C-alpha angles and dihedrals in degrees: 000000000000122000106219094177095076099058102140101174118136133190091254093063098078092047091050092048090051091051091049091049091050091049091049091051092050092050091045092052093049093048092045092053091046094052096043098083093049091045089053091051095048091045092051092048092048091048092050092046096048095031088225134108095198096103123092112294125240094264092054091047093050091045091052092049092049090049089054099042102041097061089048089060093050093047093051 
């Protein structure tokens, strides 16, 4: 059963959520760009060492790192 008497939403909530989403995207982009050079280096070294290009590419590596690091900042 749903309790409809405790609906505490306000008009400021959607605007705040939009601002938080924008802030998250900005932080994600900054972290992604910061991790991209190191991801390129580690990918190249791994490709040279294994003589194979089948592993994740540098973009995927940087994206994964940004997906891990950005929520840590927002949870702190």
